[in-house]
PDB file of N, CA, C, O and CB in Angstrom:
ATOM      1  N   MET A   1      81.592  74.672 133.632  1.00  0.00           N
ATOM      2  CA  MET A   1      82.999  75.029 133.463  1.00  0.00           C
ATOM      3  C   MET A   1      83.197  76.467 133.935  1.00  0.00           C
ATOM      4  O   MET A   1      82.373  77.345 133.680  1.00  0.00           O
ATOM      5  CB  MET A   1      83.452  74.859 131.975  1.00  0.00           C
ATOM      6  N   GLU A   2      84.285  76.674 134.611  1.00  0.00           N
ATOM      7  CA  GLU A   2      84.596  77.984 135.165  1.00  0.00           C
ATOM      8  C   GLU A   2      85.118  78.913 134.078  1.00  0.00           C
ATOM      9  O   GLU A   2      85.945  78.509 133.261  1.00  0.00           O
ATOM     10  CB  GLU A   2      85.620  77.861 136.297  1.00  0.00           C
ATOM     11  N   SER A   3      84.650  80.129 134.064  1.00  0.00           N
ATOM     12  CA  SER A   3      85.078  81.125 133.090  1.00  0.00           C
ATOM     13  C   SER A   3      86.448  81.663 133.485  1.00  0.00           C
ATOM     14  O   SER A   3      86.689  81.988 134.647  1.00  0.00           O
ATOM     15  CB  SER A   3      84.047  82.276 132.984  1.00  0.00           C
ATOM     16  N   LYS A   4      87.346  81.753 132.496  1.00  0.00           N
ATOM     17  CA  LYS A   4      88.684  82.279 132.745  1.00  0.00           C
ATOM     18  C   LYS A   4      88.871  83.514 131.884  1.00  0.00           C
ATOM     19  O   LYS A   4      88.193  83.693 130.873  1.00  0.00           O
ATOM     20  CB  LYS A   4      89.787  81.212 132.445  1.00  0.00           C
ATOM     21  N   LYS A   5      89.786  84.351 132.294  1.00  0.00           N
ATOM     22  CA  LYS A   5      90.018  85.601 131.570  1.00  0.00           C
ATOM     23  C   LYS A   5      91.511  85.865 131.481  1.00  0.00           C
ATOM     24  O   LYS A   5      92.262  85.618 132.425  1.00  0.00           O
ATOM     25  CB  LYS A   5      89.296  86.786 132.258  1.00  0.00           C
ATOM     26  N   LEU A   6      91.927  86.378 130.314  1.00  0.00           N
ATOM     27  CA  LEU A   6      93.329  86.763 130.140  1.00  0.00           C
ATOM     28  C   LEU A   6      93.662  87.931 131.057  1.00  0.00           C
ATOM     29  O   LEU A   6      92.794  88.716 131.440  1.00  0.00           O
ATOM     30  CB  LEU A   6      93.622  87.134 128.667  1.00  0.00           C
ATOM     31  N   THR A   7      94.949  88.022 131.399  1.00  0.00           N
ATOM     32  CA  THR A   7      95.375  89.224 132.123  1.00  0.00           C
ATOM     33  C   THR A   7      95.357  90.388 131.137  1.00  0.00           C
ATOM     34  O   THR A   7      95.354  90.175 129.925  1.00  0.00           O
ATOM     35  CB  THR A   7      96.809  89.040 132.766  1.00  0.00           C
ATOM     36  N   GLN A   8      95.345  91.590 131.642  1.00  0.00           N
ATOM     37  CA  GLN A   8      95.339  92.760 130.765  1.00  0.00           C
ATOM     38  C   GLN A   8      96.578  92.787 129.885  1.00  0.00           C
ATOM     39  O   GLN A   8      96.502  93.168 128.717  1.00  0.00           O
ATOM     40  CB  GLN A   8      95.251  94.046 131.587  1.00  0.00           C
ATOM     41  N   GLU A   9      97.722  92.383 130.436  1.00  0.00           N
ATOM     42  CA  GLU A   9      98.969  92.350 129.656  1.00  0.00           C
ATOM     43  C   GLU A   9      98.870  91.319 128.528  1.00  0.00           C
ATOM     44  O   GLU A   9      99.279  91.596 127.401  1.00  0.00           O
ATOM     45  CB  GLU A   9     100.179  92.024 130.573  1.00  0.00           C
ATOM     46  N   GLU A  10      98.332  90.140 128.821  1.00  0.00           N
ATOM     47  CA  GLU A  10      98.169  89.114 127.793  1.00  0.00           C
ATOM     48  C   GLU A  10      97.224  89.589 126.694  1.00  0.00           C
ATOM     49  O   GLU A  10      97.488  89.400 125.506  1.00  0.00           O
ATOM     50  CB  GLU A  10      97.645  87.812 128.413  1.00  0.00           C
ATOM     51  N   LEU A  11      96.124  90.207 127.106  1.00  0.00           N
ATOM     52  CA  LEU A  11      95.159  90.723 126.141  1.00  0.00           C
ATOM     53  C   LEU A  11      95.787  91.809 125.272  1.00  0.00           C
ATOM     54  O   LEU A  11      95.603  91.820 124.055  1.00  0.00           O
ATOM     55  CB  LEU A  11      93.921  91.270 126.861  1.00  0.00           C
ATOM     56  N   ASN A  12      96.530  92.725 125.901  1.00  0.00           N
ATOM     57  CA  ASN A  12      97.190  93.801 125.152  1.00  0.00           C
ATOM     58  C   ASN A  12      98.196  93.223 124.151  1.00  0.00           C
ATOM     59  O   ASN A  12      98.248  93.658 123.001  1.00  0.00           O
ATOM     60  CB  ASN A  12      97.902  94.779 126.120  1.00  0.00           C
ATOM     61  N   ASN A  13      98.991  92.245 124.587  1.00  0.00           N
ATOM     62  CA  ASN A  13      99.974  91.621 123.696  1.00  0.00           C
ATOM     63  C   ASN A  13      99.284  90.947 122.515  1.00  0.00           C
ATOM     64  O   ASN A  13      99.714  91.089 121.370  1.00  0.00           O
ATOM     65  CB  ASN A  13     100.828  90.597 124.466  1.00  0.00           C
ATOM     66  N   LEU A  14      98.221  90.221 122.799  1.00  0.00           N
ATOM     67  CA  LEU A  14      97.481  89.536 121.745  1.00  0.00           C
ATOM     68  C   LEU A  14      96.874  90.525 120.754  1.00  0.00           C
ATOM     69  O   LEU A  14      96.934  90.310 119.544  1.00  0.00           O
ATOM     70  CB  LEU A  14      96.387  88.666 122.352  1.00  0.00           C
ATOM     71  N   GLN A  15      96.293  91.601 121.262  1.00  0.00           N
ATOM     72  CA  GLN A  15      95.695  92.629 120.400  1.00  0.00           C
ATOM     73  C   GLN A  15      96.761  93.345 119.569  1.00  0.00           C
ATOM     74  O   GLN A  15      96.549  93.634 118.392  1.00  0.00           O
ATOM     75  CB  GLN A  15      94.917  93.650 121.247  1.00  0.00           C
ATOM     76  N   ASP A  16      97.906  93.627 120.192  1.00  0.00           N
ATOM     77  CA  ASP A  16      98.999  94.283 119.459  1.00  0.00           C
ATOM     78  C   ASP A  16      99.508  93.407 118.314  1.00  0.00           C
ATOM     79  O   ASP A  16      99.756  93.894 117.211  1.00  0.00           O
ATOM     80  CB  ASP A  16     100.156  94.618 120.414  1.00  0.00           C
ATOM     81  N   LEU A  17      99.661  92.109 118.589  1.00  0.00           N
ATOM     82  CA  LEU A  17     100.130  91.198 117.548  1.00  0.00           C
ATOM     83  C   LEU A  17      99.101  91.075 116.423  1.00  0.00           C
ATOM     84  O   LEU A  17      99.466  91.047 115.248  1.00  0.00           O
ATOM     85  CB  LEU A  17     100.431  89.816 118.145  1.00  0.00           C
ATOM     86  N   GLN A  18      97.833  91.002 116.777  1.00  0.00           N
ATOM     87  CA  GLN A  18      96.782  90.919 115.762  1.00  0.00           C
ATOM     88  C   GLN A  18      96.772  92.175 114.898  1.00  0.00           C
ATOM     89  O   GLN A  18      96.614  92.095 113.679  1.00  0.00           O
ATOM     90  CB  GLN A  18      95.407  90.718 116.423  1.00  0.00           C
ATOM     91  N   SER A  19      96.941  93.332 115.532  1.00  0.00           N
ATOM     92  CA  SER A  19      96.973  94.601 114.805  1.00  0.00           C
ATOM     93  C   SER A  19      98.185  94.662 113.865  1.00  0.00           C
ATOM     94  O   SER A  19      98.065  95.093 112.718  1.00  0.00           O
ATOM     95  CB  SER A  19      97.006  95.784 115.795  1.00  0.00           C
ATOM     96  N   ALA A  20      99.341  94.231 114.355  1.00  0.00           N
ATOM     97  CA  ALA A  20     100.561  94.234 113.523  1.00  0.00           C
ATOM     98  C   ALA A  20     100.394  93.292 112.334  1.00  0.00           C
ATOM     99  O   ALA A  20     100.810  93.618 111.222  1.00  0.00           O
ATOM    100  CB  ALA A  20     101.802  93.819 114.362  1.00  0.00           C
ATOM    101  N   PHE A  21      99.788  92.129 112.561  1.00  0.00           N
ATOM    102  CA  PHE A  21      99.561  91.167 111.487  1.00  0.00           C
ATOM    103  C   PHE A  21      98.627  91.742 110.430  1.00  0.00           C
ATOM    104  O   PHE A  21      98.872  91.596 109.232  1.00  0.00           O
ATOM    105  CB  PHE A  21      98.985  89.865 112.049  1.00  0.00           C
ATOM    106  N   THR A  22      97.567  92.389 110.868  1.00  0.00           N
ATOM    107  CA  THR A  22      96.607  92.994 109.933  1.00  0.00           C
ATOM    108  C   THR A  22      97.266  94.101 109.112  1.00  0.00           C
ATOM    109  O   THR A  22      97.059  94.191 107.902  1.00  0.00           O
ATOM    110  CB  THR A  22      95.393  93.558 110.697  1.00  0.00           C
ATOM    111  N   LYS A  23      98.063  94.943 109.778  1.00  0.00           N
ATOM    112  CA  LYS A  23      98.767  96.022 109.061  1.00  0.00           C
ATOM    113  C   LYS A  23      99.741  95.446 108.033  1.00  0.00           C
ATOM    114  O   LYS A  23      99.864  95.970 106.926  1.00  0.00           O
ATOM    115  CB  LYS A  23      99.527  96.931 110.058  1.00  0.00           C
ATOM    116  N   ALA A  24     100.426  94.373 108.402  1.00  0.00           N
ATOM    117  CA  ALA A  24     101.378  93.747 107.476  1.00  0.00           C
ATOM    118  C   ALA A  24     100.649  93.189 106.257  1.00  0.00           C
ATOM    119  O   ALA A  24     101.125  93.334 105.131  1.00  0.00           O
ATOM    120  CB  ALA A  24     102.170  92.624 108.186  1.00  0.00           C
ATOM    121  N   LYS A  25      99.501  92.555 106.471  1.00  0.00           N
ATOM    122  CA  LYS A  25      98.725  92.016 105.340  1.00  0.00           C
ATOM    123  C   LYS A  25      98.246  93.140 104.428  1.00  0.00           C
ATOM    124  O   LYS A  25      98.266  92.995 103.206  1.00  0.00           O
ATOM    125  CB  LYS A  25      97.518  91.200 105.850  1.00  0.00           C
ATOM    126  N   ILE A  26      97.820  94.244 105.001  1.00  0.00           N
ATOM    127  CA  ILE A  26      97.388  95.392 104.196  1.00  0.00           C
ATOM    128  C   ILE A  26      98.561  95.936 103.386  1.00  0.00           C
ATOM    129  O   ILE A  26      98.408  96.279 102.214  1.00  0.00           O
ATOM    130  CB  ILE A  26      96.794  96.505 105.098  1.00  0.00           C
ATOM    131  N   SER A  27      99.721  96.012 104.010  1.00  0.00           N
ATOM    132  CA  SER A  27     100.919  96.494 103.303  1.00  0.00           C
ATOM    133  C   SER A  27     101.267  95.605 102.126  1.00  0.00           C
ATOM    134  O   SER A  27     101.623  96.096 101.055  1.00  0.00           O
ATOM    135  CB  SER A  27     102.108  96.571 104.256  1.00  0.00           C
ATOM    136  N   VAL A  28     101.165  94.296 102.320  1.00  0.00           N
ATOM    137  CA  VAL A  28     101.444  93.357 101.233  1.00  0.00           C
ATOM    138  C   VAL A  28     100.462  93.593 100.088  1.00  0.00           C
ATOM    139  O   VAL A  28     100.858  93.588  98.922  1.00  0.00           O
ATOM    140  CB  VAL A  28     101.358  91.889 101.732  1.00  0.00           C
ATOM    141  N   GLY A  29      99.198  93.797 100.409  1.00  0.00           N
ATOM    142  CA  GLY A  29      98.194  94.063  99.376  1.00  0.00           C
ATOM    143  C   GLY A  29      98.505  95.338  98.605  1.00  0.00           C
ATOM    144  O   GLY A  29      98.391  95.374  97.380  1.00  0.00           O
ATOM    145  N   GLU A  30      98.898  96.385  99.328  1.00  0.00           N
ATOM    146  CA  GLU A  30      99.247  97.648  98.670  1.00  0.00           C
ATOM    147  C   GLU A  30     100.456  97.476  97.763  1.00  0.00           C
ATOM    148  O   GLU A  30     100.501  98.033  96.666  1.00  0.00           O
ATOM    149  CB  GLU A  30      99.525  98.739  99.713  1.00  0.00           C
ATOM    150  N   LEU A  31     101.430  96.707  98.220  1.00  0.00           N
ATOM    151  CA  LEU A  31     102.613  96.456  97.392  1.00  0.00           C
ATOM    152  C   LEU A  31     102.266  95.672  96.138  1.00  0.00           C
ATOM    153  O   LEU A  31     102.827  95.927  95.072  1.00  0.00           O
ATOM    154  CB  LEU A  31     103.668  95.706  98.193  1.00  0.00           C
ATOM    155  N   GLU A  32     101.357  94.728  96.253  1.00  0.00           N
ATOM    156  CA  GLU A  32     100.922  93.959  95.076  1.00  0.00           C
ATOM    157  C   GLU A  32     100.258  94.876  94.047  1.00  0.00           C
ATOM    158  O   GLU A  32     100.460  94.721  92.843  1.00  0.00           O
ATOM    159  CB  GLU A  32      99.946  92.832  95.495  1.00  0.00           C
ATOM    160  N   ILE A  33      99.466  95.828  94.535  1.00  0.00           N
ATOM    161  CA  ILE A  33      98.825  96.786  93.625  1.00  0.00           C
ATOM    162  C   ILE A  33      99.881  97.635  92.931  1.00  0.00           C
ATOM    163  O   ILE A  33      99.806  97.860  91.723  1.00  0.00           O
ATOM    164  CB  ILE A  33      97.826  97.690  94.391  1.00  0.00           C
ATOM    165  N   GLN A  34     100.873  98.108  93.698  1.00  0.00           N
ATOM    166  CA  GLN A  34     101.966  98.879  93.098  1.00  0.00           C
ATOM    167  C   GLN A  34     102.730  98.034  92.086  1.00  0.00           C
ATOM    168  O   GLN A  34     103.081  98.507  91.005  1.00  0.00           O
ATOM    169  CB  GLN A  34     102.925  99.397  94.185  1.00  0.00           C
ATOM    170  N   LYS A  35     102.983  96.779  92.448  1.00  0.00           N
ATOM    171  CA  LYS A  35     103.708  95.870  91.562  1.00  0.00           C
ATOM    172  C   LYS A  35     102.977  95.718  90.233  1.00  0.00           C
ATOM    173  O   LYS A  35     103.601  95.768  89.173  1.00  0.00           O
ATOM    174  CB  LYS A  35     103.889  94.497  92.229  1.00  0.00           C
ATOM    175  N   GLU A  36     101.666  95.533  90.283  1.00  0.00           N
ATOM    176  CA  GLU A  36     100.885  95.391  89.052  1.00  0.00           C
ATOM    177  C   GLU A  36     100.978  96.650  88.196  1.00  0.00           C
ATOM    178  O   GLU A  36     101.064  96.566  86.971  1.00  0.00           O
ATOM    179  CB  GLU A  36      99.418  95.085  89.382  1.00  0.00           C
ATOM    180  N   GLY A  37     100.959  97.820  88.843  1.00  0.00           N
ATOM    181  CA  GLY A  37     101.100  99.072  88.101  1.00  0.00           C
ATOM    182  C   GLY A  37     102.456  99.180  87.422  1.00  0.00           C
ATOM    183  O   GLY A  37     102.552  99.632  86.280  1.00  0.00           O
ATOM    184  N   ILE A  38     103.488  98.771  88.115  1.00  0.00           N
ATOM    185  CA  ILE A  38     104.843  98.815  87.556  1.00  0.00           C
ATOM    186  C   ILE A  38     104.974  97.822  86.406  1.00  0.00           C
ATOM    187  O   ILE A  38     105.581  98.138  85.382  1.00  0.00           O
ATOM    188  CB  ILE A  38     105.894  98.512  88.648  1.00  0.00           C
ATOM    189  N   ILE A  39     104.409  96.621  86.567  1.00  0.00           N
ATOM    190  CA  ILE A  39     104.462  95.626  85.498  1.00  0.00           C
ATOM    191  C   ILE A  39     103.745  96.139  84.253  1.00  0.00           C
ATOM    192  O   ILE A  39     104.223  95.948  83.135  1.00  0.00           O
ATOM    193  CB  ILE A  39     103.838  94.299  85.964  1.00  0.00           C
ATOM    194  N   THR A  40     102.608  96.784  84.444  1.00  0.00           N
ATOM    195  CA  THR A  40     101.880  97.366  83.308  1.00  0.00           C
ATOM    196  C   THR A  40     102.728  98.438  82.630  1.00  0.00           C
ATOM    197  O   THR A  40     102.774  98.516  81.402  1.00  0.00           O
ATOM    198  CB  THR A  40     100.529  97.966  83.771  1.00  0.00           C
ATOM    199  N   SER A  41     103.393  99.255  83.427  1.00  0.00           N
ATOM    200  CA  SER A  41     104.265 100.296  82.884  1.00  0.00           C
ATOM    201  C   SER A  41     105.421  99.688  82.091  1.00  0.00           C
ATOM    202  O   SER A  41     105.767 100.177  81.016  1.00  0.00           O
ATOM    203  CB  SER A  41     104.810 101.179  84.016  1.00  0.00           C
ATOM    204  N   ILE A  42     106.012  98.628  82.620  1.00  0.00           N
ATOM    205  CA  ILE A  42     107.117  97.955  81.927  1.00  0.00           C
ATOM    206  C   ILE A  42     106.650  97.391  80.588  1.00  0.00           C
ATOM    207  O   ILE A  42     107.365  97.481  79.591  1.00  0.00           O
ATOM    208  CB  ILE A  42     107.700  96.826  82.802  1.00  0.00           C
ATOM    209  N   LYS A  43     105.457  96.814  80.566  1.00  0.00           N
ATOM    210  CA  LYS A  43     104.927  96.280  79.311  1.00  0.00           C
ATOM    211  C   LYS A  43     104.777  97.388  78.270  1.00  0.00           C
ATOM    212  O   LYS A  43     105.070  97.180  77.093  1.00  0.00           O
ATOM    213  CB  LYS A  43     103.573  95.588  79.549  1.00  0.00           C
ATOM    214  N   GLY A  44     104.318  98.567  78.705  1.00  0.00           N
ATOM    215  CA  GLY A  44     104.188  99.698  77.796  1.00  0.00           C
ATOM    216  C   GLY A  44     105.537 100.162  77.266  1.00  0.00           C
ATOM    217  O   GLY A  44     105.677 100.472  76.083  1.00  0.00           O
ATOM    218  N   ILE A  45     106.523 100.206  78.149  1.00  0.00           N
ATOM    219  CA  ILE A  45     107.877 100.612  77.750  1.00  0.00           C
ATOM    220  C   ILE A  45     108.450  99.606  76.751  1.00  0.00           C
ATOM    221  O   ILE A  45     109.032  99.999  75.739  1.00  0.00           O
ATOM    222  CB  ILE A  45     108.807 100.730  78.992  1.00  0.00           C
ATOM    223  N   LYS A  46     108.288  98.312  77.031  1.00  0.00           N
ATOM    224  CA  LYS A  46     108.780  97.278  76.112  1.00  0.00           C
ATOM    225  C   LYS A  46     108.132  97.414  74.738  1.00  0.00           C
ATOM    226  O   LYS A  46     108.800  97.275  73.713  1.00  0.00           O
ATOM    227  CB  LYS A  46     108.510  95.876  76.685  1.00  0.00           C
ATOM    228  N   SER A  47     106.843  97.683  74.721  1.00  0.00           N
ATOM    229  CA  SER A  47     106.123  97.823  73.455  1.00  0.00           C
ATOM    230  C   SER A  47     106.671  99.005  72.658  1.00  0.00           C
ATOM    231  O   SER A  47     106.875  98.901  71.448  1.00  0.00           O
ATOM    232  CB  SER A  47     104.611  98.001  73.707  1.00  0.00           C
ATOM    233  N   LYS A  48     106.910 100.129  73.337  1.00  0.00           N
ATOM    234  CA  LYS A  48     107.479 101.300  72.661  1.00  0.00           C
ATOM    235  C   LYS A  48     108.896 101.012  72.182  1.00  0.00           C
ATOM    236  O   LYS A  48     109.298 101.459  71.107  1.00  0.00           O
ATOM    237  CB  LYS A  48     107.476 102.520  73.598  1.00  0.00           C
ATOM    238  N   PHE A  49     109.652 100.261  72.987  1.00  0.00           N
ATOM    239  CA  PHE A  49     111.011  99.911  72.607  1.00  0.00           C
ATOM    240  C   PHE A  49     111.015  99.073  71.333  1.00  0.00           C
ATOM    241  O   PHE A  49     111.795  99.335  70.418  1.00  0.00           O
ATOM    242  CB  PHE A  49     111.707  99.156  73.743  1.00  0.00           C
ATOM    243  N   VAL A  50     110.151  98.072  71.273  1.00  0.00           N
ATOM    244  CA  VAL A  50     110.075  97.202  70.090  1.00  0.00           C
ATOM    245  C   VAL A  50     109.692  98.023  68.864  1.00  0.00           C
ATOM    246  O   VAL A  50     110.249  97.831  67.784  1.00  0.00           O
ATOM    247  CB  VAL A  50     109.051  96.054  70.311  1.00  0.00           C
ATOM    248  N   GLN A  51     108.747  98.929  69.034  1.00  0.00           N
ATOM    249  CA  GLN A  51     108.311  99.771  67.917  1.00  0.00           C
ATOM    250  C   GLN A  51     109.464 100.640  67.411  1.00  0.00           C
ATOM    251  O   GLN A  51     109.705 100.722  66.207  1.00  0.00           O
ATOM    252  CB  GLN A  51     107.122 100.658  68.341  1.00  0.00           C
ATOM    253  N   LEU A  52     110.175 101.290  68.339  1.00  0.00           N
ATOM    254  CA  LEU A  52     111.299 102.141  67.945  1.00  0.00           C
ATOM    255  C   LEU A  52     112.416 101.303  67.336  1.00  0.00           C
ATOM    256  O   LEU A  52     113.047 101.714  66.363  1.00  0.00           O
ATOM    257  CB  LEU A  52     111.827 102.936  69.153  1.00  0.00           C
ATOM    258  N   GLU A  53     112.658 100.128  67.910  1.00  0.00           N
ATOM    259  CA  GLU A  53     113.691  99.246  67.387  1.00  0.00           C
ATOM    260  C   GLU A  53     113.398  98.880  65.931  1.00  0.00           C
ATOM    261  O   GLU A  53     114.303  98.891  65.096  1.00  0.00           O
ATOM    262  CB  GLU A  53     113.800  97.977  68.248  1.00  0.00           C
ATOM    263  N   GLN A  54     112.159  98.562  65.626  1.00  0.00           N
ATOM    264  CA  GLN A  54     111.783  98.221  64.246  1.00  0.00           C
ATOM    265  C   GLN A  54     111.983  99.413  63.308  1.00  0.00           C
ATOM    266  O   GLN A  54     112.441  99.247  62.178  1.00  0.00           O
ATOM    267  CB  GLN A  54     110.318  97.749  64.191  1.00  0.00           C
ATOM    268  N   GLU A  55     111.642 100.599  63.775  1.00  0.00           N
ATOM    269  CA  GLU A  55     111.836 101.804  62.957  1.00  0.00           C
ATOM    270  C   GLU A  55     113.326 102.041  62.684  1.00  0.00           C
ATOM    271  O   GLU A  55     113.714 102.384  61.567  1.00  0.00           O
ATOM    272  CB  GLU A  55     111.220 103.040  63.658  1.00  0.00           C
ATOM    273  N   LEU A  56     114.155 101.855  63.718  1.00  0.00           N
ATOM    274  CA  LEU A  56     115.596 102.072  63.551  1.00  0.00           C
ATOM    275  C   LEU A  56     116.221 101.002  62.664  1.00  0.00           C
ATOM    276  O   LEU A  56     117.115 101.301  61.873  1.00  0.00           O
ATOM    277  CB  LEU A  56     116.293 102.088  64.914  1.00  0.00           C
ATOM    278  N   ILE A  57     115.766  99.773  62.784  1.00  0.00           N
ATOM    279  CA  ILE A  57     116.263  98.699  61.907  1.00  0.00           C
ATOM    280  C   ILE A  57     115.910  99.011  60.458  1.00  0.00           C
ATOM    281  O   ILE A  57     116.725  98.825  59.555  1.00  0.00           O
ATOM    282  CB  ILE A  57     115.671  97.320  62.322  1.00  0.00           C
ATOM    283  N   LYS A  58     114.704  99.481  60.250  1.00  0.00           N
ATOM    284  CA  LYS A  58     114.262  99.820  58.897  1.00  0.00           C
ATOM    285  C   LYS A  58     115.119 100.953  58.324  1.00  0.00           C
ATOM    286  O   LYS A  58     115.460 100.944  57.142  1.00  0.00           O
ATOM    287  CB  LYS A  58     112.769 100.223  58.900  1.00  0.00           C
ATOM    288  N   LYS A  59     115.459 101.923  59.168  1.00  0.00           N
ATOM    289  CA  LYS A  59     116.213 103.081  58.696  1.00  0.00           C
ATOM    290  C   LYS A  59     117.711 102.797  58.576  1.00  0.00           C
ATOM    291  O   LYS A  59     118.338 103.210  57.601  1.00  0.00           O
ATOM    292  CB  LYS A  59     115.991 104.251  59.629  1.00  0.00           C
ATOM    293  N   TYR A  60     118.297 102.090  59.565  1.00  0.00           N
ATOM    294  CA  TYR A  60     119.749 101.917  59.603  1.00  0.00           C
ATOM    295  C   TYR A  60     120.217 100.495  59.299  1.00  0.00           C
ATOM    296  O   TYR A  60     121.417 100.273  59.138  1.00  0.00           O
ATOM    297  CB  TYR A  60     120.258 102.320  60.944  1.00  0.00           C
ATOM    298  N   GLY A  61     119.309  99.533  59.216  1.00  0.00           N
ATOM    299  CA  GLY A  61     119.686  98.152  58.924  1.00  0.00           C
ATOM    300  C   GLY A  61     119.821  97.316  60.185  1.00  0.00           C
ATOM    301  O   GLY A  61     120.080  97.833  61.272  1.00  0.00           O
ATOM    302  N   ASP A  62     119.640  96.017  60.016  1.00  0.00           N
ATOM    303  CA  ASP A  62     119.655  95.133  61.183  1.00  0.00           C
ATOM    304  C   ASP A  62     121.059  94.776  61.662  1.00  0.00           C
ATOM    305  O   ASP A  62     121.207  94.107  62.685  1.00  0.00           O
ATOM    306  CB  ASP A  62     118.909  93.874  60.867  1.00  0.00           C
ATOM    307  N   GLN A  63     122.077  95.206  60.947  1.00  0.00           N
ATOM    308  CA  GLN A  63     123.459  94.975  61.371  1.00  0.00           C
ATOM    309  C   GLN A  63     124.076  96.216  62.017  1.00  0.00           C
ATOM    310  O   GLN A  63     125.291  96.288  62.206  1.00  0.00           O
ATOM    311  CB  GLN A  63     124.304  94.540  60.180  1.00  0.00           C
ATOM    312  N   SER A  64     123.230  97.192  62.354  1.00  0.00           N
ATOM    313  CA  SER A  64     123.719  98.437  62.951  1.00  0.00           C
ATOM    314  C   SER A  64     123.837  98.319  64.462  1.00  0.00           C
ATOM    315  O   SER A  64     123.076  97.608  65.117  1.00  0.00           O
ATOM    316  CB  SER A  64     122.794  99.598  62.592  1.00  0.00           C
ATOM    317  N   VAL A  65     124.818  99.040  64.991  1.00  0.00           N
ATOM    318  CA  VAL A  65     125.020  99.140  66.437  1.00  0.00           C
ATOM    319  C   VAL A  65     124.936 100.620  66.791  1.00  0.00           C
ATOM    320  O   VAL A  65     125.604 101.450  66.175  1.00  0.00           O
ATOM    321  CB  VAL A  65     126.406  98.508  66.889  1.00  0.00           C
ATOM    322  N   ILE A  66     124.115 100.944  67.781  1.00  0.00           N
ATOM    323  CA  ILE A  66     123.924 102.343  68.165  1.00  0.00           C
ATOM    324  C   ILE A  66     124.600 102.586  69.510  1.00  0.00           C
ATOM    325  O   ILE A  66     124.353 101.867  70.479  1.00  0.00           O
ATOM    326  CB  ILE A  66     122.408 102.705  68.234  1.00  0.00           C
ATOM    327  N   ASN A  67     125.454 103.606  69.558  1.00  0.00           N
ATOM    328  CA  ASN A  67     126.064 104.031  70.813  1.00  0.00           C
ATOM    329  C   ASN A  67     125.038 104.899  71.541  1.00  0.00           C
ATOM    330  O   ASN A  67     124.694 105.981  71.064  1.00  0.00           O
ATOM    331  CB  ASN A  67     127.421 104.812  70.570  1.00  0.00           C
ATOM    332  N   LEU A  68     124.559 104.443  72.667  1.00  0.00           N
ATOM    333  CA  LEU A  68     123.507 105.162  73.387  1.00  0.00           C
ATOM    334  C   LEU A  68     123.981 106.463  74.028  1.00  0.00           C
ATOM    335  O   LEU A  68     123.158 107.308  74.380  1.00  0.00           O
ATOM    336  CB  LEU A  68     122.931 104.275  74.445  1.00  0.00           C
ATOM    337  N   GLN A  69     125.299 106.640  74.186  1.00  0.00           N
ATOM    338  CA  GLN A  69     125.804 107.898  74.732  1.00  0.00           C
ATOM    339  C   GLN A  69     125.929 108.980  73.662  1.00  0.00           C
ATOM    340  O   GLN A  69     125.636 110.150  73.909  1.00  0.00           O
ATOM    341  CB  GLN A  69     127.153 107.673  75.393  1.00  0.00           C
ATOM    342  N   THR A  70     126.371 108.572  72.464  1.00  0.00           N
ATOM    343  CA  THR A  70     126.660 109.569  71.425  1.00  0.00           C
ATOM    344  C   THR A  70     125.631 109.583  70.293  1.00  0.00           C
ATOM    345  O   THR A  70     125.493 110.579  69.583  1.00  0.00           O
ATOM    346  CB  THR A  70     128.032 109.315  70.847  1.00  0.00           C
ATOM    347  N   GLY A  71     124.909 108.469  70.130  1.00  0.00           N
ATOM    348  CA  GLY A  71     123.979 108.345  69.023  1.00  0.00           C
ATOM    349  C   GLY A  71     124.634 107.878  67.740  1.00  0.00           C
ATOM    350  O   GLY A  71     123.974 107.775  66.706  1.00  0.00           O
ATOM    351  N   GLU A  72     125.912 107.599  67.797  1.00  0.00           N
ATOM    352  CA  GLU A  72     126.636 107.142  66.606  1.00  0.00           C
ATOM    353  C   GLU A  72     126.167 105.759  66.192  1.00  0.00           C
ATOM    354  O   GLU A  72     125.994 104.866  67.021  1.00  0.00           O
ATOM    355  CB  GLU A  72     128.149 107.129  66.863  1.00  0.00           C
ATOM    356  N   VAL A  73     125.962 105.601  64.871  1.00  0.00           N
ATOM    357  CA  VAL A  73     125.523 104.321  64.313  1.00  0.00           C
ATOM    358  C   VAL A  73     126.671 103.729  63.516  1.00  0.00           C
ATOM    359  O   VAL A  73     127.198 104.365  62.603  1.00  0.00           O
ATOM    360  CB  VAL A  73     124.251 104.491  63.418  1.00  0.00           C
ATOM    361  N   THR A  74     127.061 102.497  63.869  1.00  0.00           N
ATOM    362  CA  THR A  74     128.125 101.817  63.158  1.00  0.00           C
ATOM    363  C   THR A  74     127.630 100.425  62.746  1.00  0.00           C
ATOM    364  O   THR A  74     126.607  99.944  63.232  1.00  0.00           O
ATOM    365  CB  THR A  74     129.411 101.721  64.036  1.00  0.00           C
ATOM    366  N   GLU A  75     128.374  99.802  61.848  1.00  0.00           N
ATOM    367  CA  GLU A  75     128.046  98.447  61.428  1.00  0.00           C
ATOM    368  C   GLU A  75     128.573  97.464  62.468  1.00  0.00           C
ATOM    369  O   GLU A  75     129.627  97.684  63.063  1.00  0.00           O
ATOM    370  CB  GLU A  75     128.638  98.139  60.023  1.00  0.00           C
ATOM    371  N   LYS A  76     127.837  96.386  62.681  1.00  0.00           N
ATOM    372  CA  LYS A  76     128.245  95.346  63.623  1.00  0.00           C
ATOM    373  C   LYS A  76     129.535  94.705  63.120  1.00  0.00           C
ATOM    374  O   LYS A  76     129.646  94.357  61.945  1.00  0.00           O
ATOM    375  CB  LYS A  76     127.122  94.275  63.800  1.00  0.00           C
ATOM    376  N   LYS A  77     130.518  94.549  64.026  1.00  0.00           N
ATOM    377  CA  LYS A  77     131.781  93.909  63.671  1.00  0.00           C
ATOM    378  C   LYS A  77     131.656  92.423  63.880  1.00  0.00           C
ATOM    379  O   LYS A  77     131.096  91.973  64.880  1.00  0.00           O
ATOM    380  CB  LYS A  77     132.952  94.476  64.497  1.00  0.00           C
ATOM    381  N   GLU A  78     132.173  91.663  62.947  1.00  0.00           N
ATOM    382  CA  GLU A  78     132.050  90.197  63.028  1.00  0.00           C
ATOM    383  C   GLU A  78     133.271  89.556  63.585  1.00  0.00           C
ATOM    384  O   GLU A  78     133.322  88.333  63.715  1.00  0.00           O
ATOM    385  CB  GLU A  78     131.766  89.614  61.684  1.00  0.00           C
TER     386      GLU A  78
END
């Protein structure tokens, strides 16, 4: 069988596409690592929120409504 060879332009195009694909896969991996870090951070924030919420319920009652701008605590209206 006769040996065939790509043109330089075909080879360059193929190499460029392979390089772009590899870079994209690496980027996806890096984003997944960042995503996991953010998810871990969110879990920590949620845990602190639940803890503070329990403390505030204990202090002000479970029917209290807190205005996050002013800090005013009022009773829930029915």
